mmCIF file of the N, C-alpha and C atoms, coordinates in Angstrom:
data_MODEL
# 
_entry.id   MODEL 
# 
loop_
_atom_site.group_PDB 
_atom_site.id 
_atom_site.type_symbol 
_atom_site.label_atom_id 
_atom_site.label_alt_id 
_atom_site.label_comp_id 
_atom_site.label_asym_id 
_atom_site.label_entity_id 
_atom_site.label_seq_id 
_atom_site.pdbx_PDB_ins_code 
_atom_site.Cartn_x 
_atom_site.Cartn_y 
_atom_site.Cartn_z 
_atom_site.occupancy 
_atom_site.B_iso_or_equiv 
_atom_site.pdbx_formal_charge 
_atom_site.auth_seq_id 
_atom_site.auth_comp_id 
_atom_site.auth_asym_id 
_atom_site.auth_atom_id 
_atom_site.pdbx_PDB_model_num 
ATOM 1   N N  . UNK A 1 1  ? 145.626 47.108 125.500 1.00 0.00 ? 1  UNK A N  1 
ATOM 2   C CA . UNK A 1 1  ? 145.954 45.708 125.376 1.00 0.00 ? 1  UNK A CA 1 
ATOM 3   C C  . UNK A 1 1  ? 144.898 45.023 124.508 1.00 0.00 ? 1  UNK A C  1 
ATOM 4   N N  . UNK A 1 2  ? 145.338 44.084 123.687 1.00 0.00 ? 2  UNK A N  1 
ATOM 5   C CA . UNK A 1 2  ? 144.442 43.368 122.791 1.00 0.00 ? 2  UNK A CA 1 
ATOM 6   C C  . UNK A 1 2  ? 144.146 41.971 123.302 1.00 0.00 ? 2  UNK A C  1 
ATOM 7   N N  . UNK A 1 3  ? 142.920 41.553 123.076 1.00 0.00 ? 3  UNK A N  1 
ATOM 8   C CA . UNK A 1 3  ? 142.497 40.184 123.347 1.00 0.00 ? 3  UNK A CA 1 
ATOM 9   C C  . UNK A 1 3  ? 142.253 39.545 121.988 1.00 0.00 ? 3  UNK A C  1 
ATOM 10  N N  . UNK A 1 4  ? 142.839 38.382 121.729 1.00 0.00 ? 4  UNK A N  1 
ATOM 11  C CA . UNK A 1 4  ? 142.740 37.731 120.423 1.00 0.00 ? 4  UNK A CA 1 
ATOM 12  C C  . UNK A 1 4  ? 142.144 36.340 120.592 1.00 0.00 ? 4  UNK A C  1 
ATOM 13  N N  . UNK A 1 5  ? 141.147 36.035 119.763 1.00 0.00 ? 5  UNK A N  1 
ATOM 14  C CA . UNK A 1 5  ? 140.562 34.694 119.713 1.00 0.00 ? 5  UNK A CA 1 
ATOM 15  C C  . UNK A 1 5  ? 140.806 34.129 118.318 1.00 0.00 ? 5  UNK A C  1 
ATOM 16  N N  . UNK A 1 6  ? 141.318 32.924 118.262 1.00 0.00 ? 6  UNK A N  1 
ATOM 17  C CA . UNK A 1 6  ? 141.553 32.251 116.982 1.00 0.00 ? 6  UNK A CA 1 
ATOM 18  C C  . UNK A 1 6  ? 140.318 31.430 116.643 1.00 0.00 ? 6  UNK A C  1 
ATOM 19  N N  . UNK A 1 7  ? 139.843 31.574 115.398 1.00 0.00 ? 7  UNK A N  1 
ATOM 20  C CA . UNK A 1 7  ? 138.646 30.873 114.953 1.00 0.00 ? 7  UNK A CA 1 
ATOM 21  C C  . UNK A 1 7  ? 139.019 29.975 113.779 1.00 0.00 ? 7  UNK A C  1 
ATOM 22  N N  . UNK A 1 8  ? 138.809 28.672 113.940 1.00 0.00 ? 8  UNK A N  1 
ATOM 23  C CA . UNK A 1 8  ? 139.070 27.758 112.831 1.00 0.00 ? 8  UNK A CA 1 
ATOM 24  C C  . UNK A 1 8  ? 137.942 27.881 111.819 1.00 0.00 ? 8  UNK A C  1 
ATOM 25  N N  . UNK A 1 9  ? 138.309 28.033 110.544 1.00 0.00 ? 9  UNK A N  1 
ATOM 26  C CA . UNK A 1 9  ? 137.341 28.193 109.466 1.00 0.00 ? 9  UNK A CA 1 
ATOM 27  C C  . UNK A 1 9  ? 137.660 27.214 108.340 1.00 0.00 ? 9  UNK A C  1 
ATOM 28  N N  . UNK A 1 10 ? 136.624 26.811 107.640 1.00 0.00 ? 10 UNK A N  1 
ATOM 29  C CA . UNK A 1 10 ? 136.766 25.864 106.552 1.00 0.00 ? 10 UNK A CA 1 
ATOM 30  C C  . UNK A 1 10 ? 137.562 24.661 107.063 1.00 0.00 ? 10 UNK A C  1 
ATOM 31  N N  . UNK A 1 11 ? 138.370 24.039 106.236 1.00 0.00 ? 11 UNK A N  1 
ATOM 32  C CA . UNK A 1 11 ? 139.124 22.884 106.711 1.00 0.00 ? 11 UNK A CA 1 
ATOM 33  C C  . UNK A 1 11 ? 140.568 23.218 107.056 1.00 0.00 ? 11 UNK A C  1 
ATOM 34  N N  . UNK A 1 12 ? 141.062 24.351 106.574 1.00 0.00 ? 12 UNK A N  1 
ATOM 35  C CA . UNK A 1 12 ? 142.483 24.643 106.775 1.00 0.00 ? 12 UNK A CA 1 
ATOM 36  C C  . UNK A 1 12 ? 142.790 26.132 106.911 1.00 0.00 ? 12 UNK A C  1 
ATOM 37  N N  . UNK A 1 13 ? 141.853 26.895 107.443 1.00 0.00 ? 13 UNK A N  1 
ATOM 38  C CA . UNK A 1 13 ? 142.054 28.339 107.599 1.00 0.00 ? 13 UNK A CA 1 
ATOM 39  C C  . UNK A 1 13 ? 141.745 28.767 109.017 1.00 0.00 ? 13 UNK A C  1 
ATOM 40  N N  . UNK A 1 14 ? 142.221 29.953 109.348 1.00 0.00 ? 14 UNK A N  1 
ATOM 41  C CA . UNK A 1 14 ? 141.922 30.564 110.638 1.00 0.00 ? 14 UNK A CA 1 
ATOM 42  C C  . UNK A 1 14 ? 141.584 32.031 110.431 1.00 0.00 ? 14 UNK A C  1 
ATOM 43  N N  . UNK A 1 15 ? 140.650 32.498 111.234 1.00 0.00 ? 15 UNK A N  1 
ATOM 44  C CA . UNK A 1 15 ? 140.336 33.914 111.322 1.00 0.00 ? 15 UNK A CA 1 
ATOM 45  C C  . UNK A 1 15 ? 140.669 34.333 112.743 1.00 0.00 ? 15 UNK A C  1 
ATOM 46  N N  . UNK A 1 16 ? 140.766 35.622 112.947 1.00 0.00 ? 16 UNK A N  1 
ATOM 47  C CA . UNK A 1 16 ? 141.162 36.126 114.260 1.00 0.00 ? 16 UNK A CA 1 
ATOM 48  C C  . UNK A 1 16 ? 140.203 37.228 114.687 1.00 0.00 ? 16 UNK A C  1 
ATOM 49  N N  . UNK A 1 17 ? 139.598 37.058 115.848 1.00 0.00 ? 17 UNK A N  1 
ATOM 50  C CA . UNK A 1 17 ? 138.790 38.109 116.450 1.00 0.00 ? 17 UNK A CA 1 
ATOM 51  C C  . UNK A 1 17 ? 139.693 38.864 117.401 1.00 0.00 ? 17 UNK A C  1 
ATOM 52  N N  . UNK A 1 18 ? 139.673 40.176 117.287 1.00 0.00 ? 18 UNK A N  1 
ATOM 53  C CA . UNK A 1 18 ? 140.541 41.023 118.088 1.00 0.00 ? 18 UNK A CA 1 
ATOM 54  C C  . UNK A 1 18 ? 139.684 42.060 118.805 1.00 0.00 ? 18 UNK A C  1 
ATOM 55  N N  . UNK A 1 19 ? 139.881 42.169 120.118 1.00 0.00 ? 19 UNK A N  1 
ATOM 56  C CA . UNK A 1 19 ? 139.170 43.197 120.892 1.00 0.00 ? 19 UNK A CA 1 
ATOM 57  C C  . UNK A 1 19 ? 140.186 44.051 121.622 1.00 0.00 ? 19 UNK A C  1 
ATOM 58  N N  . UNK A 1 20 ? 140.041 45.358 121.478 1.00 0.00 ? 20 UNK A N  1 
ATOM 59  C CA . UNK A 1 20 ? 140.850 46.300 122.235 1.00 0.00 ? 20 UNK A CA 1 
ATOM 60  C C  . UNK A 1 20 ? 140.170 46.463 123.594 1.00 0.00 ? 20 UNK A C  1 
ATOM 61  N N  . UNK A 1 21 ? 140.836 46.047 124.643 1.00 0.00 ? 21 UNK A N  1 
ATOM 62  C CA . UNK A 1 21 ? 140.233 46.077 125.977 1.00 0.00 ? 21 UNK A CA 1 
ATOM 63  C C  . UNK A 1 21 ? 139.935 47.485 126.463 1.00 0.00 ? 21 UNK A C  1 
ATOM 64  N N  . UNK A 1 22 ? 140.684 48.455 125.985 1.00 0.00 ? 22 UNK A N  1 
ATOM 65  C CA . UNK A 1 22 ? 140.479 49.832 126.428 1.00 0.00 ? 22 UNK A CA 1 
ATOM 66  C C  . UNK A 1 22 ? 139.261 50.470 125.768 1.00 0.00 ? 22 UNK A C  1 
ATOM 67  N N  . UNK A 1 23 ? 139.110 50.273 124.455 1.00 0.00 ? 23 UNK A N  1 
ATOM 68  C CA . UNK A 1 23 ? 138.019 50.915 123.724 1.00 0.00 ? 23 UNK A CA 1 
ATOM 69  C C  . UNK A 1 23 ? 136.831 49.990 123.485 1.00 0.00 ? 23 UNK A C  1 
ATOM 70  N N  . UNK A 1 24 ? 137.028 48.695 123.690 1.00 0.00 ? 24 UNK A N  1 
ATOM 71  C CA . UNK A 1 24 ? 136.030 47.659 123.434 1.00 0.00 ? 24 UNK A CA 1 
ATOM 72  C C  . UNK A 1 24 ? 135.668 47.529 121.955 1.00 0.00 ? 24 UNK A C  1 
ATOM 73  N N  . UNK A 1 25 ? 136.521 48.012 121.066 1.00 0.00 ? 25 UNK A N  1 
ATOM 74  C CA . UNK A 1 25 ? 136.314 47.794 119.636 1.00 0.00 ? 25 UNK A CA 1 
ATOM 75  C C  . UNK A 1 25 ? 136.671 46.353 119.304 1.00 0.00 ? 25 UNK A C  1 
ATOM 76  N N  . UNK A 1 26 ? 135.846 45.733 118.444 1.00 0.00 ? 26 UNK A N  1 
ATOM 77  C CA . UNK A 1 26 ? 136.045 44.335 118.065 1.00 0.00 ? 26 UNK A CA 1 
ATOM 78  C C  . UNK A 1 26 ? 136.143 44.241 116.547 1.00 0.00 ? 26 UNK A C  1 
ATOM 79  N N  . UNK A 1 27 ? 137.184 43.551 116.092 1.00 0.00 ? 27 UNK A N  1 
ATOM 80  C CA . UNK A 1 27 ? 137.361 43.351 114.657 1.00 0.00 ? 27 UNK A CA 1 
ATOM 81  C C  . UNK A 1 27 ? 137.664 41.903 114.358 1.00 0.00 ? 27 UNK A C  1 
ATOM 82  N N  . UNK A 1 28 ? 137.515 41.563 113.095 1.00 0.00 ? 28 UNK A N  1 
ATOM 83  C CA . UNK A 1 28 ? 137.855 40.222 112.638 1.00 0.00 ? 28 UNK A CA 1 
ATOM 84  C C  . UNK A 1 28 ? 138.827 40.353 111.470 1.00 0.00 ? 28 UNK A C  1 
ATOM 85  N N  . UNK A 1 29 ? 139.803 39.450 111.420 1.00 0.00 ? 29 UNK A N  1 
ATOM 86  C CA . UNK A 1 29 ? 140.787 39.417 110.348 1.00 0.00 ? 29 UNK A CA 1 
ATOM 87  C C  . UNK A 1 29 ? 140.533 38.174 109.505 1.00 0.00 ? 29 UNK A C  1 
ATOM 88  N N  . UNK A 1 30 ? 140.391 38.371 108.190 1.00 0.00 ? 30 UNK A N  1 
ATOM 89  C CA . UNK A 1 30 ? 140.228 37.288 107.219 1.00 0.00 ? 30 UNK A CA 1 
ATOM 90  C C  . UNK A 1 30 ? 139.100 36.305 107.559 1.00 0.00 ? 30 UNK A C  1 
ATOM 91  N N  . UNK A 1 31 ? 137.861 36.796 107.624 1.00 0.00 ? 31 UNK A N  1 
ATOM 92  C CA . UNK A 1 31 ? 136.742 35.920 107.965 1.00 0.00 ? 31 UNK A CA 1 
ATOM 93  C C  . UNK A 1 31 ? 136.292 35.048 106.783 1.00 0.00 ? 31 UNK A C  1 
ATOM 94  N N  . UNK A 1 32 ? 136.934 33.913 106.618 1.00 0.00 ? 32 UNK A N  1 
ATOM 95  C CA . UNK A 1 32 ? 136.651 33.066 105.460 1.00 0.00 ? 32 UNK A CA 1 
ATOM 96  C C  . UNK A 1 32 ? 135.302 32.379 105.536 1.00 0.00 ? 32 UNK A C  1 
ATOM 97  N N  . UNK A 1 33 ? 134.757 32.227 106.734 1.00 0.00 ? 33 UNK A N  1 
ATOM 98  C CA . UNK A 1 33 ? 133.502 31.493 106.905 1.00 0.00 ? 33 UNK A CA 1 
ATOM 99  C C  . UNK A 1 33 ? 132.604 32.238 107.886 1.00 0.00 ? 33 UNK A C  1 
ATOM 100 N N  . UNK A 1 34 ? 131.444 32.639 107.434 1.00 0.00 ? 34 UNK A N  1 
ATOM 101 C CA . UNK A 1 34 ? 130.534 33.410 108.287 1.00 0.00 ? 34 UNK A CA 1 
ATOM 102 C C  . UNK A 1 34 ? 130.138 32.646 109.543 1.00 0.00 ? 34 UNK A C  1 
ATOM 103 N N  . UNK A 1 35 ? 129.680 31.421 109.386 1.00 0.00 ? 35 UNK A N  1 
ATOM 104 C CA . UNK A 1 35 ? 129.108 30.683 110.519 1.00 0.00 ? 35 UNK A CA 1 
ATOM 105 C C  . UNK A 1 35 ? 130.114 30.507 111.660 1.00 0.00 ? 35 UNK A C  1 
ATOM 106 N N  . UNK A 1 36 ? 131.321 30.108 111.342 1.00 0.00 ? 36 UNK A N  1 
ATOM 107 C CA . UNK A 1 36 ? 132.338 29.904 112.382 1.00 0.00 ? 36 UNK A CA 1 
ATOM 108 C C  . UNK A 1 36 ? 132.638 31.198 113.128 1.00 0.00 ? 36 UNK A C  1 
ATOM 109 N N  . UNK A 1 37 ? 132.808 32.267 112.387 1.00 0.00 ? 37 UNK A N  1 
ATOM 110 C CA . UNK A 1 37 ? 133.133 33.559 112.991 1.00 0.00 ? 37 UNK A CA 1 
ATOM 111 C C  . UNK A 1 37 ? 131.941 34.091 113.779 1.00 0.00 ? 37 UNK A C  1 
ATOM 112 N N  . UNK A 1 38 ? 130.758 33.997 113.224 1.00 0.00 ? 38 UNK A N  1 
ATOM 113 C CA . UNK A 1 38 ? 129.559 34.488 113.904 1.00 0.00 ? 38 UNK A CA 1 
ATOM 114 C C  . UNK A 1 38 ? 129.320 33.748 115.216 1.00 0.00 ? 38 UNK A C  1 
ATOM 115 N N  . UNK A 1 39 ? 129.537 32.455 115.210 1.00 0.00 ? 39 UNK A N  1 
ATOM 116 C CA . UNK A 1 39 ? 129.387 31.668 116.438 1.00 0.00 ? 39 UNK A CA 1 
ATOM 117 C C  . UNK A 1 39 ? 130.338 32.165 117.513 1.00 0.00 ? 39 UNK A C  1 
ATOM 118 N N  . UNK A 1 40 ? 131.581 32.433 117.148 1.00 0.00 ? 40 UNK A N  1 
ATOM 119 C CA . UNK A 1 40 ? 132.565 32.915 118.122 1.00 0.00 ? 40 UNK A CA 1 
ATOM 120 C C  . UNK A 1 40 ? 132.248 34.332 118.589 1.00 0.00 ? 40 UNK A C  1 
ATOM 121 N N  . UNK A 1 41 ? 131.784 35.183 117.685 1.00 0.00 ? 41 UNK A N  1 
ATOM 122 C CA . UNK A 1 41 ? 131.382 36.536 118.080 1.00 0.00 ? 41 UNK A CA 1 
ATOM 123 C C  . UNK A 1 41 ? 130.262 36.456 119.112 1.00 0.00 ? 41 UNK A C  1 
ATOM 124 N N  . UNK A 1 42 ? 129.253 35.658 118.837 1.00 0.00 ? 42 UNK A N  1 
ATOM 125 C CA . UNK A 1 42 ? 128.124 35.542 119.756 1.00 0.00 ? 42 UNK A CA 1 
ATOM 126 C C  . UNK A 1 42 ? 128.523 34.930 121.095 1.00 0.00 ? 42 UNK A C  1 
ATOM 127 N N  . UNK A 1 43 ? 129.528 34.072 121.090 1.00 0.00 ? 43 UNK A N  1 
ATOM 128 C CA . UNK A 1 43 ? 129.994 33.424 122.314 1.00 0.00 ? 43 UNK A CA 1 
ATOM 129 C C  . UNK A 1 43 ? 130.857 34.357 123.162 1.00 0.00 ? 43 UNK A C  1 
ATOM 130 N N  . UNK A 1 44 ? 131.599 35.233 122.522 1.00 0.00 ? 44 UNK A N  1 
ATOM 131 C CA . UNK A 1 44 ? 132.583 36.033 123.252 1.00 0.00 ? 44 UNK A CA 1 
ATOM 132 C C  . UNK A 1 44 ? 132.228 37.510 123.352 1.00 0.00 ? 44 UNK A C  1 
ATOM 133 N N  . UNK A 1 45 ? 132.350 38.233 122.278 1.00 0.00 ? 45 UNK A N  1 
ATOM 134 C CA . UNK A 1 45 ? 132.302 39.689 122.324 1.00 0.00 ? 45 UNK A CA 1 
ATOM 135 C C  . UNK A 1 45 ? 130.928 40.301 122.061 1.00 0.00 ? 45 UNK A C  1 
ATOM 136 N N  . UNK A 1 46 ? 130.036 39.544 121.447 1.00 0.00 ? 46 UNK A N  1 
ATOM 137 C CA . UNK A 1 46 ? 128.642 39.970 121.218 1.00 0.00 ? 46 UNK A CA 1 
ATOM 138 C C  . UNK A 1 46 ? 128.476 41.133 120.248 1.00 0.00 ? 46 UNK A C  1 
ATOM 139 N N  . UNK A 1 47 ? 129.552 41.535 119.566 1.00 0.00 ? 47 UNK A N  1 
ATOM 140 C CA . UNK A 1 47 ? 129.443 42.629 118.610 1.00 0.00 ? 47 UNK A CA 1 
ATOM 141 C C  . UNK A 1 47 ? 130.619 42.577 117.655 1.00 0.00 ? 47 UNK A C  1 
ATOM 142 N N  . UNK A 1 48 ? 130.512 43.333 116.565 1.00 0.00 ? 48 UNK A N  1 
ATOM 143 C CA . UNK A 1 48 ? 131.593 43.449 115.589 1.00 0.00 ? 48 UNK A CA 1 
ATOM 144 C C  . UNK A 1 48 ? 131.630 44.878 115.088 1.00 0.00 ? 48 UNK A C  1 
ATOM 145 N N  . UNK A 1 49 ? 132.826 45.490 115.103 1.00 0.00 ? 49 UNK A N  1 
ATOM 146 C CA . UNK A 1 49 ? 132.976 46.878 114.675 1.00 0.00 ? 49 UNK A CA 1 
ATOM 147 C C  . UNK A 1 49 ? 133.658 47.023 113.322 1.00 0.00 ? 49 UNK A C  1 
ATOM 148 N N  . UNK A 1 50 ? 134.534 46.084 112.967 1.00 0.00 ? 50 UNK A N  1 
ATOM 149 C CA . UNK A 1 50 ? 135.216 46.211 111.688 1.00 0.00 ? 50 UNK A CA 1 
ATOM 150 C C  . UNK A 1 50 ? 135.736 44.858 111.198 1.00 0.00 ? 50 UNK A C  1 
ATOM 151 N N  . UNK A 1 51 ? 135.998 44.798 109.901 1.00 0.00 ? 51 UNK A N  1 
ATOM 152 C CA . UNK A 1 51 ? 136.528 43.615 109.227 1.00 0.00 ? 51 UNK A CA 1 
ATOM 153 C C  . UNK A 1 51 ? 137.829 44.020 108.538 1.00 0.00 ? 51 UNK A C  1 
ATOM 154 N N  . UNK A 1 52 ? 138.871 43.240 108.739 1.00 0.00 ? 52 UNK A N  1 
ATOM 155 C CA . UNK A 1 52 ? 140.147 43.458 108.060 1.00 0.00 ? 52 UNK A CA 1 
ATOM 156 C C  . UNK A 1 52 ? 140.447 42.259 107.173 1.00 0.00 ? 52 UNK A C  1 
ATOM 157 N N  . UNK A 1 53 ? 140.847 42.525 105.947 1.00 0.00 ? 53 UNK A N  1 
ATOM 158 C CA . UNK A 1 53 ? 141.229 41.448 105.036 1.00 0.00 ? 53 UNK A CA 1 
ATOM 159 C C  . UNK A 1 53 ? 142.670 41.643 104.603 1.00 0.00 ? 53 UNK A C  1 
ATOM 160 N N  . UNK A 1 54 ? 143.445 40.564 104.650 1.00 0.00 ? 54 UNK A N  1 
ATOM 161 C CA . UNK A 1 54 ? 144.844 40.658 104.234 1.00 0.00 ? 54 UNK A CA 1 
ATOM 162 C C  . UNK A 1 54 ? 144.977 40.586 102.723 1.00 0.00 ? 54 UNK A C  1 
ATOM 163 N N  . UNK A 1 55 ? 144.029 39.933 102.063 1.00 0.00 ? 55 UNK A N  1 
ATOM 164 C CA . UNK A 1 55 ? 143.982 39.902 100.595 1.00 0.00 ? 55 UNK A CA 1 
ATOM 165 C C  . UNK A 1 55 ? 142.623 39.372 100.162 1.00 0.00 ? 55 UNK A C  1 
ATOM 166 N N  . UNK A 1 56 ? 142.375 39.292 98.869  1.00 0.00 ? 56 UNK A N  1 
ATOM 167 C CA . UNK A 1 56 ? 141.019 39.094 98.355  1.00 0.00 ? 56 UNK A CA 1 
ATOM 168 C C  . UNK A 1 56 ? 140.644 37.660 98.005  1.00 0.00 ? 56 UNK A C  1 
ATOM 169 N N  . UNK A 1 57 ? 141.410 36.673 98.350  1.00 0.00 ? 57 UNK A N  1 
ATOM 170 C CA . UNK A 1 57 ? 141.035 35.292 98.031  1.00 0.00 ? 57 UNK A CA 1 
ATOM 171 C C  . UNK A 1 57 ? 139.810 34.866 98.840  1.00 0.00 ? 57 UNK A C  1 
ATOM 172 N N  . UNK A 1 58 ? 138.997 34.003 98.233  1.00 0.00 ? 58 UNK A N  1 
ATOM 173 C CA . UNK A 1 58 ? 137.762 33.558 98.873  1.00 0.00 ? 58 UNK A CA 1 
ATOM 174 C C  . UNK A 1 58 ? 137.963 32.928 100.236 1.00 0.00 ? 58 UNK A C  1 
ATOM 175 N N  . UNK A 1 59 ? 139.095 32.268 100.450 1.00 0.00 ? 59 UNK A N  1 
ATOM 176 C CA . UNK A 1 59 ? 139.336 31.650 101.751 1.00 0.00 ? 59 UNK A CA 1 
ATOM 177 C C  . UNK A 1 59 ? 139.765 32.673 102.806 1.00 0.00 ? 59 UNK A C  1 
ATOM 178 N N  . UNK A 1 60 ? 139.708 33.942 102.461 1.00 0.00 ? 60 UNK A N  1 
ATOM 179 C CA . UNK A 1 60 ? 139.975 35.012 103.419 1.00 0.00 ? 60 UNK A CA 1 
ATOM 180 C C  . UNK A 1 60 ? 138.813 35.992 103.526 1.00 0.00 ? 60 UNK A C  1 
ATOM 181 N N  . UNK A 1 61 ? 137.956 36.036 102.531 1.00 0.00 ? 61 UNK A N  1 
ATOM 182 C CA . UNK A 1 61 ? 136.872 37.031 102.529 1.00 0.00 ? 61 UNK A CA 1 
ATOM 183 C C  . UNK A 1 61 ? 135.478 36.416 102.460 1.00 0.00 ? 61 UNK A C  1 
ATOM 184 N N  . UNK A 1 62 ? 135.378 35.096 102.500 1.00 0.00 ? 62 UNK A N  1 
ATOM 185 C CA . UNK A 1 62 ? 134.098 34.416 102.302 1.00 0.00 ? 62 UNK A CA 1 
ATOM 186 C C  . UNK A 1 62 ? 132.979 34.848 103.225 1.00 0.00 ? 62 UNK A C  1 
ATOM 187 N N  . UNK A 1 63 ? 133.298 35.289 104.429 1.00 0.00 ? 63 UNK A N  1 
ATOM 188 C CA . UNK A 1 63 ? 132.267 35.698 105.378 1.00 0.00 ? 63 UNK A CA 1 
ATOM 189 C C  . UNK A 1 63 ? 131.975 37.182 105.397 1.00 0.00 ? 63 UNK A C  1 
ATOM 190 N N  . UNK A 1 64 ? 132.658 37.959 104.583 1.00 0.00 ? 64 UNK A N  1 
ATOM 191 C CA . UNK A 1 64 ? 132.528 39.418 104.632 1.00 0.00 ? 64 UNK A CA 1 
ATOM 192 C C  . UNK A 1 64 ? 131.105 39.936 104.503 1.00 0.00 ? 64 UNK A C  1 
ATOM 193 N N  . UNK A 1 65 ? 130.387 39.523 103.478 1.00 0.00 ? 65 UNK A N  1 
ATOM 194 C CA . UNK A 1 65 ? 129.078 40.117 103.219 1.00 0.00 ? 65 UNK A CA 1 
ATOM 195 C C  . UNK A 1 65 ? 128.094 39.886 104.353 1.00 0.00 ? 65 UNK A C  1 
ATOM 196 N N  . UNK A 1 66 ? 128.073 38.666 104.896 1.00 0.00 ? 66 UNK A N  1 
ATOM 197 C CA . UNK A 1 66 ? 127.152 38.387 106.010 1.00 0.00 ? 66 UNK A CA 1 
ATOM 198 C C  . UNK A 1 66 ? 127.619 39.082 107.291 1.00 0.00 ? 66 UNK A C  1 
ATOM 199 N N  . UNK A 1 67 ? 128.919 39.098 107.532 1.00 0.00 ? 67 UNK A N  1 
ATOM 200 C CA . UNK A 1 67 ? 129.420 39.759 108.745 1.00 0.00 ? 67 UNK A CA 1 
ATOM 201 C C  . UNK A 1 67 ? 129.233 41.258 108.685 1.00 0.00 ? 67 UNK A C  1 
ATOM 202 N N  . UNK A 1 68 ? 129.297 41.831 107.495 1.00 0.00 ? 68 UNK A N  1 
ATOM 203 C CA . UNK A 1 68 ? 129.089 43.276 107.352 1.00 0.00 ? 68 UNK A CA 1 
ATOM 204 C C  . UNK A 1 68 ? 127.715 43.697 107.876 1.00 0.00 ? 68 UNK A C  1 
ATOM 205 N N  . UNK A 1 69 ? 126.745 42.808 107.784 1.00 0.00 ? 69 UNK A N  1 
ATOM 206 C CA . UNK A 1 69 ? 125.396 43.103 108.282 1.00 0.00 ? 69 UNK A CA 1 
ATOM 207 C C  . UNK A 1 69 ? 125.378 43.242 109.804 1.00 0.00 ? 69 UNK A C  1 
ATOM 208 N N  . UNK A 1 70 ? 126.385 42.721 110.493 1.00 0.00 ? 70 UNK A N  1 
ATOM 209 C CA . UNK A 1 70 ? 126.452 42.786 111.954 1.00 0.00 ? 70 UNK A CA 1 
ATOM 210 C C  . UNK A 1 70 ? 127.044 44.108 112.442 1.00 0.00 ? 70 UNK A C  1 
ATOM 211 N N  . UNK A 1 71 ? 127.655 44.860 111.537 1.00 0.00 ? 71 UNK A N  1 
ATOM 212 C CA . UNK A 1 71 ? 128.317 46.100 111.937 1.00 0.00 ? 71 UNK A CA 1 
ATOM 213 C C  . UNK A 1 71 ? 127.298 47.229 112.049 1.00 0.00 ? 71 UNK A C  1 
# 
């Protein structure tokens, strides 16, 4: 079963933190803003295992480089 947290990013975007309850793997989808996503990671799951991007626009990948350091 998956646990999903919606993270508001920038002024009009959302990223999604997903945790598999069985394996405890945590991923983020389209992390457009590092700070917003990092705050939610630290509040909820305390770790990050992978990043998924649906496409390469800046409003979907803006947080990738900083979040990659958390993996």
